MARVEXLO-204552 format. One line per field, with one value per atom (N, C-alpha, C): x, z, y; residue number from 1; residue in three letters; atom name. Coordinates in nm, 3 decimals, padded with zeros to 5 digits. Layout:
u c(X|...);
w c(Z|...);
v c(Y|...);
k c(NUM|...);
r c(ALA|...);
a c(CA|...);
***
This chain:
u c(12.504|12.372|12.308|12.295|12.238|12.327|12.453|12.554|12.538|12.530|12.514|12.377|12.272|12.137|12.088|12.163|12.127|12.233|12.352|12.458|12.513|12.532|12.588|12.487|12.362|12.258|12.222|12.247|12.216|12.352|12.391|12.522|12.529|12.410|12.411|12.479|12.565|12.628|12.538|12.409|12.312|12.259|12.280|12.237|12.329|12.282|12.354|12.305|12.396|12.361|12.444|12.381|12.445|12.432|12.545|12.534|12.598|12.519|12.569|12.571|12.685|12.715|12.700|12.610|12.594|12.626|12.653|12.672|12.542|12.490|12.368|12.397|12.484|12.537|12.661|12.687|12.810|12.942|12.937|13.062|13.079|12.981|12.979|13.081|13.181|13.261|13.318|13.385|13.434|13.530|13.619|13.707|13.625|13.526|13.440|13.371|13.316|13.241|13.330|13.457|13.548|13.569|13.582|13.604|13.476|13.358|13.233|13.198|13.270|13.229|13.245|13.323|13.334|13.202|13.107|12.971|12.911|12.928|12.877|12.997|13.078|13.202|13.175|13.140|13.100|13.120|13.175|13.205|13.083|12.958|12.833|12.781|12.854|12.808|12.910|12.849|12.926|12.893|13.011|12.984|13.021|12.943|12.962|12.962|13.036|13.033|12.978|12.870|12.808|12.831|12.884|12.914|12.789|12.668|12.553|12.437|12.325|12.207|12.106|12.149|12.056|12.007|12.081|12.033|11.929|11.962|11.860|11.726|11.738|11.618|11.538|11.601|11.532|11.445|11.484|11.416|11.310|11.295|11.194|11.051|11.015|10.879|10.840|10.924|10.883|10.861|10.920|10.895|10.814|10.769|10.678|10.748|10.874|10.937|10.910|10.879|10.843|10.937|11.008|11.089|11.238|11.284|11.427|11.459|11.582|11.624|11.612|11.601|11.609|11.754|11.771|11.907|11.879|11.968|11.957|11.832|11.804|11.691|11.743|11.663|11.700|11.579|11.607|11.509|11.530|11.422|11.420|11.354|11.417|11.365|11.375|11.266|11.276|11.340|11.360|11.421|11.329|11.404|11.339|11.292|11.308|11.262|11.354|11.285|11.371|11.321|11.406|11.385|11.334|11.197|11.143|11.092|11.070|11.031|11.143|11.103|11.194|11.256|11.181|11.227|11.229|11.290|11.312|11.182|11.178|11.050|11.033|10.908|10.878|10.931|10.996|11.049|10.939|10.966|10.876|10.861|10.963|10.962|11.071|11.057|11.167|11.165|11.282|11.290|11.375|11.380|11.457|11.515|11.605|11.658|11.643|11.524|11.497|11.422|11.425|11.353|11.201|11.125|10.977|10.934|11.024|10.988|10.982|11.039|11.036|10.895|10.819|10.682|10.682|10.782|10.770|10.717|10.663|10.602|10.702|10.677|10.778|10.780|10.670|10.673|10.769|10.819|10.920|11.063|11.079|11.206|11.292|11.422|11.504|11.510|11.477|11.488|11.553|11.680|11.752|11.691|11.644|11.570|11.451|11.373|11.253|11.291|11.401|11.454|11.487|11.547|11.583|11.464|11.358|11.233|11.170|11.163|11.098|11.172|11.305|11.389|11.359|11.344|11.308|11.171|11.083|10.951|10.964|11.053|11.073|11.139|11.225|11.287|11.190|11.093|11.010|10.894|10.877|10.781|10.824|10.888|10.936|11.068|11.128|11.249|11.365|11.451|11.569|11.673|11.740|11.850|11.958|11.965|12.077|12.042|11.913|11.867|11.968|12.005|12.111|12.049|11.917|11.848|11.813|11.835|11.789|11.870|11.791|11.862|11.820|11.905|11.878|11.946|11.869|11.931|11.939|12.059|12.082|12.151|12.123|12.196|12.209|12.317|12.341|12.380|12.311|12.318|12.272|12.176|12.122|12.114|12.046|12.029|12.073|12.112|12.181|12.098|12.123|12.062|12.118|12.212|12.282|12.212|12.092|12.011|11.964|11.983|11.946|12.040|12.156|12.257|12.230|12.268|12.249|12.381|12.366|12.489|12.566);
w c(13.493|13.506|13.639|13.669|13.799|13.912|13.900|13.997|14.031|13.927|13.946|14.006|13.966|14.015|14.137|14.183|14.303|14.410|14.380|14.484|14.521|14.423|14.465|14.532|14.516|14.590|14.723|14.756|14.871|14.932|15.026|15.089|15.195|15.234|15.348|15.327|15.422|15.410|15.428|15.459|15.470|15.335|15.233|15.104|15.046|15.002|14.946|14.810|14.726|14.588|14.569|14.504|14.465|14.313|14.244|14.114|14.061|14.002|13.963|13.813|13.772|13.614|13.579|13.475|13.422|13.272|13.221|13.069|12.996|12.970|12.889|12.739|12.711|12.574|12.551|12.425|12.385|12.437|12.447|12.492|12.643|12.715|12.864|12.913|12.998|13.060|13.188|13.272|13.392|13.375|13.277|13.248|13.215|13.124|13.080|13.206|13.292|13.408|13.502|13.525|13.605|13.554|13.424|13.362|13.383|13.370|13.377|13.520|13.618|13.753|13.766|13.682|13.691|13.663|13.607|13.589|13.721|13.819|13.950|14.043|14.038|14.114|14.242|14.351|14.479|14.578|14.697|14.803|14.854|14.827|14.874|14.776|14.666|14.562|14.569|14.577|14.579|14.452|14.371|14.241|14.257|14.183|14.169|14.030|13.996|13.869|13.890|13.812|13.819|13.675|13.663|13.527|13.463|13.509|13.450|13.457|13.411|13.414|13.532|13.630|13.730|13.819|13.848|13.925|13.860|13.737|13.653|13.633|13.626|13.610|13.748|13.855|13.985|13.996|13.924|13.939|13.824|13.742|13.634|13.687|13.771|13.826|13.904|13.998|14.078|13.989|13.872|13.798|13.660|13.650|13.548|13.410|13.406|13.282|13.256|13.128|13.098|12.991|12.925|12.811|12.829|12.919|12.939|13.088|13.127|13.267|13.296|13.411|13.452|13.426|13.354|13.338|13.290|13.317|13.293|13.356|13.486|13.560|13.698|13.755|13.868|13.970|14.079|14.179|14.305|14.359|14.488|14.590|14.707|14.816|14.936|15.013|15.141|15.253|15.363|15.480|15.527|15.587|15.649|15.552|15.418|15.329|15.340|15.354|15.371|15.258|15.223|15.128|15.206|15.208|15.288|15.211|15.079|14.995|14.912|14.813|14.727|14.638|14.595|14.511|14.579|14.514|14.569|14.590|14.681|14.698|14.585|14.561|14.480|14.518|14.429|14.468|14.491|14.577|14.591|14.459|14.382|14.258|14.169|14.044|13.955|13.816|13.752|13.626|13.536|13.413|13.319|13.204|13.125|13.009|12.904|12.906|12.816|12.689|12.590|12.460|12.475|12.388|12.391|12.363|12.286|12.249|12.371|12.485|12.606|12.672|12.642|12.696|12.827|12.856|12.980|12.958|13.071|13.060|13.014|12.898|12.854|12.952|13.029|13.123|13.239|13.254|13.354|13.294|13.177|13.114|13.208|13.224|13.319|13.294|13.406|13.410|13.548|13.555|13.676|13.777|13.723|13.812|13.874|13.802|13.852|13.956|13.922|14.013|14.149|14.144|14.263|14.342|14.273|14.337|14.411|14.343|14.398|14.524|14.519|14.637|14.752|14.723|14.826|14.892|14.796|14.858|14.961|14.932|15.028|15.160|15.141|15.260|15.334|15.253|15.316|15.396|15.396|15.477|15.616|15.681|15.821|15.829|15.715|15.721|15.729|15.822|15.832|15.733|15.671|15.580|15.648|15.774|15.846|15.877|15.841|15.864|15.815|15.900|15.853|15.760|15.746|15.659|15.526|15.506|15.375|15.257|15.156|15.046|14.912|14.825|14.688|14.598|14.519|14.439|14.297|14.243|14.119|14.035|13.911|13.833|13.687|13.631|13.491|13.424|13.450|13.381|13.461|13.550|13.632|13.778|13.862|13.995|14.101|14.214|14.313|14.400|14.410|14.499|14.639|14.639|14.776|14.859|14.813|14.893|15.028|15.038|15.168|15.278|15.240|15.340|15.378|15.499|15.554|15.521|15.469|15.443|15.575);
v c(09.719|09.775|09.734|09.603|09.565|09.610|09.603|09.636|09.786|09.869|10.011|10.044|09.978|10.019|09.944|09.847|09.778|09.781|09.723|09.713|09.853|09.941|10.071|10.152|10.131|10.211|10.153|10.026|09.962|09.912|09.984|09.957|09.856|09.803|09.709|09.587|09.546|09.415|09.297|09.323|09.216|09.174|09.256|09.219|09.128|09.009|08.896|08.852|08.812|08.755|08.635|08.539|08.412|08.398|08.394|08.380|08.247|08.164|08.028|08.035|07.996|07.994|07.854|07.825|07.688|07.686|07.571|07.555|07.563|07.674|07.695|07.708|07.792|07.820|07.741|07.715|07.636|07.695|07.826|07.899|07.900|07.846|07.853|07.745|07.788|07.688|07.759|07.684|07.745|07.862|07.858|07.970|08.099|08.074|08.195|08.250|08.152|08.196|08.285|08.237|08.307|08.453|08.466|08.598|08.684|08.618|08.691|08.736|08.688|08.737|08.887|08.951|09.097|09.171|09.105|09.166|09.198|09.120|09.136|09.140|09.244|09.248|09.321|09.252|09.309|09.195|09.235|09.142|09.068|09.122|09.053|08.952|08.936|08.833|08.716|08.596|08.472|08.402|08.365|08.305|08.155|08.080|07.935|07.886|07.788|07.718|07.575|07.546|07.419|07.357|07.237|07.184|07.118|07.140|07.089|07.188|07.157|07.247|07.209|07.134|07.088|07.198|07.294|07.409|07.491|07.517|07.592|07.519|07.391|07.306|07.313|07.314|07.329|07.450|07.558|07.683|07.708|07.611|07.623|07.637|07.545|07.543|07.669|07.722|07.840|07.963|07.970|08.085|08.060|07.927|07.894|07.871|07.830|07.792|07.642|07.614|07.474|07.407|07.494|07.438|07.437|07.521|07.521|07.557|07.536|07.575|07.719|07.763|07.908|07.956|08.067|08.119|08.262|08.347|08.493|08.548|08.501|08.551|08.603|08.693|08.760|08.744|08.676|08.643|08.718|08.773|08.842|08.757|08.738|08.669|08.757|08.771|08.853|08.771|08.838|08.785|08.668|08.567|08.453|08.341|08.357|08.253|08.134|08.025|07.893|07.795|07.705|07.598|07.483|07.466|07.353|07.236|07.256|07.143|07.080|06.993|06.933|07.039|07.142|07.240|07.374|07.468|07.598|07.677|07.766|07.845|07.943|07.987|08.087|08.228|08.301|08.427|08.533|08.631|08.737|08.822|08.829|08.897|08.846|08.850|08.809|08.877|08.879|08.938|08.851|08.872|08.781|08.860|08.785|08.834|08.727|08.658|08.550|08.604|08.524|08.553|08.523|08.588|08.569|08.420|08.350|08.213|08.118|08.160|08.081|08.088|08.183|08.202|08.271|08.351|08.426|08.575|08.628|08.752|08.864|08.927|09.028|09.151|09.168|09.290|09.264|09.134|09.108|09.106|09.158|09.168|09.259|09.230|09.296|09.444|09.519|09.662|09.688|09.718|09.723|09.829|09.935|10.035|09.968|09.901|09.830|09.723|09.652|09.557|09.611|09.722|09.795|09.839|09.892|09.944|09.820|09.704|09.584|09.542|09.555|09.519|09.618|09.743|09.844|09.813|09.761|09.729|09.613|09.518|09.417|09.476|09.562|09.636|09.716|09.781|09.872|09.812|09.686|09.617|09.596|09.699|09.678|09.605|09.588|09.511|09.619|09.604|09.697|09.659|09.755|09.710|09.628|09.638|09.559|09.420|09.381|09.247|09.143|09.049|08.950|08.844|08.839|08.735|08.790|08.918|08.973|08.909|08.860|08.799|08.844|08.861|08.905|08.798|08.726|08.622|08.690|08.706|08.755|08.645|08.646|08.542|08.574|08.532|08.549|08.422|08.311|08.183|08.066|08.089|07.982|08.036|07.960|08.007|07.910|07.956|07.873|07.792|07.659|07.575|07.590|07.678|07.696|07.795|07.841|07.936|07.864|07.739|07.667|07.712|07.752|07.794|07.940|07.973|08.104|08.183|08.296|08.384|08.411);
k c(1|1|1|2|2|2|3|3|3|4|4|4|5|5|5|6|6|6|7|7|7|8|8|8|9|9|9|10|10|10|11|11|11|12|12|12|13|13|13|14|14|14|15|15|15|16|16|16|17|17|17|18|18|18|19|19|19|20|20|20|21|21|21|22|22|22|23|23|23|24|24|24|25|25|25|26|26|26|27|27|27|28|28|28|29|29|29|30|30|30|31|31|31|32|32|32|33|33|33|34|34|34|35|35|35|36|36|36|37|37|37|38|38|38|39|39|39|40|40|40|41|41|41|42|42|42|43|43|43|44|44|44|45|45|45|46|46|46|47|47|47|48|48|48|49|49|49|50|50|50|51|51|51|52|52|52|53|53|53|54|54|54|55|55|55|56|56|56|57|57|57|58|58|58|59|59|59|60|60|60|61|61|61|62|62|62|63|63|63|64|64|64|65|65|65|66|66|66|67|67|67|68|68|68|69|69|69|70|70|70|71|71|71|72|72|72|73|73|73|74|74|74|75|75|75|76|76|76|77|77|77|78|78|78|79|79|79|80|80|80|81|81|81|82|82|82|83|83|83|84|84|84|85|85|85|86|86|86|87|87|87|88|88|88|89|89|89|90|90|90|91|91|91|92|92|92|93|93|93|94|94|94|95|95|95|96|96|96|97|97|97|98|98|98|99|99|99|100|100|100|101|101|101|102|102|102|103|103|103|104|104|104|105|105|105|106|106|106|107|107|107|108|108|108|109|109|109|110|110|110|111|111|111|112|112|112|113|113|113|114|114|114|115|115|115|116|116|116|117|117|117|118|118|118|119|119|119|120|120|120|121|121|121|122|122|122|123|123|123|124|124|124|125|125|125|126|126|126|127|127|127|128|128|128|129|129|129|130|130|130|131|131|131|132|132|132|133|133|133|134|134|134|135|135|135|136|136|136|137|137|137|138|138|138|139|139|139|140|140|140|141|141|141|142|142|142|143|143|143|144|144|144|145|145|145|146|146|146|147|147|147|148|148|148|149|149|149|150|150|150|151|151|151);
r c(MET|MET|MET|VAL|VAL|VAL|HIS|HIS|HIS|ASP|ASP|ASP|ASN|ASN|ASN|VAL|VAL|VAL|PHE|PHE|PHE|GLN|GLN|GLN|LYS|LYS|LYS|ILE|ILE|ILE|GLY|GLY|GLY|SER|SER|SER|ASP|ASP|ASP|SER|SER|SER|LEU|LEU|LEU|ARG|ARG|ARG|ALA|ALA|ALA|TYR|TYR|TYR|ALA|ALA|ALA|VAL|VAL|VAL|TRP|TRP|TRP|GLU|GLU|GLU|PRO|PRO|PRO|ILE|ILE|ILE|LEU|LEU|LEU|ARG|ARG|ARG|SER|SER|SER|ASP|ASP|ASP|ASN|ASN|ASN|GLU|GLU|GLU|GLN|GLN|GLN|TRP|TRP|TRP|ALA|ALA|ALA|LYS|LYS|LYS|ARG|ARG|ARG|SER|SER|SER|THR|THR|THR|SER|SER|SER|ILE|ILE|ILE|LEU|LEU|LEU|ASN|ASN|ASN|ASP|ASP|ASP|SER|SER|SER|ARG|ARG|ARG|VAL|VAL|VAL|THR|THR|THR|HIS|HIS|HIS|TYR|TYR|TYR|TRP|TRP|TRP|ILE|ILE|ILE|ASP|ASP|ASP|ASN|ASN|ASN|ARG|ARG|ARG|ASP|ASP|ASP|VAL|VAL|VAL|GLY|GLY|GLY|LYS|LYS|LYS|LEU|LEU|LEU|PHE|PHE|PHE|GLN|GLN|GLN|THR|THR|THR|PRO|PRO|PRO|ILE|ILE|ILE|GLY|GLY|GLY|LEU|LEU|LEU|THR|THR|THR|THR|THR|THR|GLU|GLU|GLU|PRO|PRO|PRO|ALA|ALA|ALA|TRP|TRP|TRP|ASP|ASP|ASP|VAL|VAL|VAL|TYR|TYR|TYR|LEU|LEU|LEU|LEU|LEU|LEU|TYR|TYR|TYR|GLY|GLY|GLY|PRO|PRO|PRO|GLY|GLY|GLY|VAL|VAL|VAL|THR|THR|THR|TRP|TRP|TRP|GLU|GLU|GLU|GLN|GLN|GLN|ASP|ASP|ASP|GLY|GLY|GLY|PRO|PRO|PRO|PRO|PRO|PRO|GLN|GLN|GLN|PRO|PRO|PRO|ALA|ALA|ALA|PHE|PHE|PHE|TRP|TRP|TRP|MET|MET|MET|HIS|HIS|HIS|GLN|GLN|GLN|LEU|LEU|LEU|GLY|GLY|GLY|VAL|VAL|VAL|GLU|GLU|GLU|VAL|VAL|VAL|GLY|GLY|GLY|VAL|VAL|VAL|ASP|ASP|ASP|PRO|PRO|PRO|ASP|ASP|ASP|LEU|LEU|LEU|ARG|ARG|ARG|LEU|LEU|LEU|ASP|ASP|ASP|ALA|ALA|ALA|THR|THR|THR|ARG|ARG|ARG|LEU|LEU|LEU|TYR|TYR|TYR|ARG|ARG|ARG|GLU|GLU|GLU|LEU|LEU|LEU|ILE|ILE|ILE|LYS|LYS|LYS|LEU|LEU|LEU|LEU|LEU|LEU|GLY|GLY|GLY|ASP|ASP|ASP|GLY|GLY|GLY|VAL|VAL|VAL|GLU|GLU|GLU|PRO|PRO|PRO|SER|SER|SER|SER|SER|SER|PRO|PRO|PRO|ASN|ASN|ASN|LEU|LEU|LEU|GLY|GLY|GLY|LEU|LEU|LEU|ILE|ILE|ILE|LEU|LEU|LEU|HIS|HIS|HIS|ALA|ALA|ALA|LYS|LYS|LYS|GLY|GLY|GLY|LEU|LEU|LEU|SER|SER|SER|ALA|ALA|ALA|LEU|LEU|LEU|THR|THR|THR|ARG|ARG|ARG|GLU|GLU|GLU|ARG|ARG|ARG|PRO|PRO|PRO);
a c(N|CA|C|N|CA|C|N|CA|C|N|CA|C|N|CA|C|N|CA|C|N|CA|C|N|CA|C|N|CA|C|N|CA|C|N|CA|C|N|CA|C|N|CA|C|N|CA|C|N|CA|C|N|CA|C|N|CA|C|N|CA|C|N|CA|C|N|CA|C|N|CA|C|N|CA|C|N|CA|C|N|CA|C|N|CA|C|N|CA|C|N|CA|C|N|CA|C|N|CA|C|N|CA|C|N|CA|C|N|CA|C|N|CA|C|N|CA|C|N|CA|C|N|CA|C|N|CA|C|N|CA|C|N|CA|C|N|CA|C|N|CA|C|N|CA|C|N|CA|C|N|CA|C|N|CA|C|N|CA|C|N|CA|C|N|CA|C|N|CA|C|N|CA|C|N|CA|C|N|CA|C|N|CA|C|N|CA|C|N|CA|C|N|CA|C|N|CA|C|N|CA|C|N|CA|C|N|CA|C|N|CA|C|N|CA|C|N|CA|C|N|CA|C|N|CA|C|N|CA|C|N|CA|C|N|CA|C|N|CA|C|N|CA|C|N|CA|C|N|CA|C|N|CA|C|N|CA|C|N|CA|C|N|CA|C|N|CA|C|N|CA|C|N|CA|C|N|CA|C|N|CA|C|N|CA|C|N|CA|C|N|CA|C|N|CA|C|N|CA|C|N|CA|C|N|CA|C|N|CA|C|N|CA|C|N|CA|C|N|CA|C|N|CA|C|N|CA|C|N|CA|C|N|CA|C|N|CA|C|N|CA|C|N|CA|C|N|CA|C|N|CA|C|N|CA|C|N|CA|C|N|CA|C|N|CA|C|N|CA|C|N|CA|C|N|CA|C|N|CA|C|N|CA|C|N|CA|C|N|CA|C|N|CA|C|N|CA|C|N|CA|C|N|CA|C|N|CA|C|N|CA|C|N|CA|C|N|CA|C|N|CA|C|N|CA|C|N|CA|C|N|CA|C|N|CA|C|N|CA|C|N|CA|C|N|CA|C|N|CA|C|N|CA|C|N|CA|C|N|CA|C|N|CA|C|N|CA|C|N|CA|C|N|CA|C|N|CA|C|N|CA|C|N|CA|C|N|CA|C|N|CA|C|N|CA|C|N|CA|C|N|CA|C|N|CA|C|N|CA|C|N|CA|C|N|CA|C|N|CA|C|N|CA|C|N|CA|C);
***
């Protein structure tokens, strides 16, 4: 769904995604994560396995989660965003696949078409698709602390 609505529509090699797989559910393990990389099968996506929930916990505050780590969330960052503080920066836009019991805005429930439109807004503010700093953070079980690195 995200692959079809984002990566196939935006062919720029400047688009980058980092998917970090963490043990959120009992069934989550490195072998499962390796099999699941097919969900975002694109050369612009880098997948990581982290054997704890630390990365997801880092992203709780920027998106307003209080009861559990960030997972099944999709964060958009525009060009030039850097990680200057102890925690990650707030995304320009984000969506999720979390349940209502977590207390997140149901209007931000994942809609791949809307995610694509929000990314285009970031690109439309004078940002050329070929910009080497354009970043899209997508994730299906936690989010990457590796955003400090330049793609």
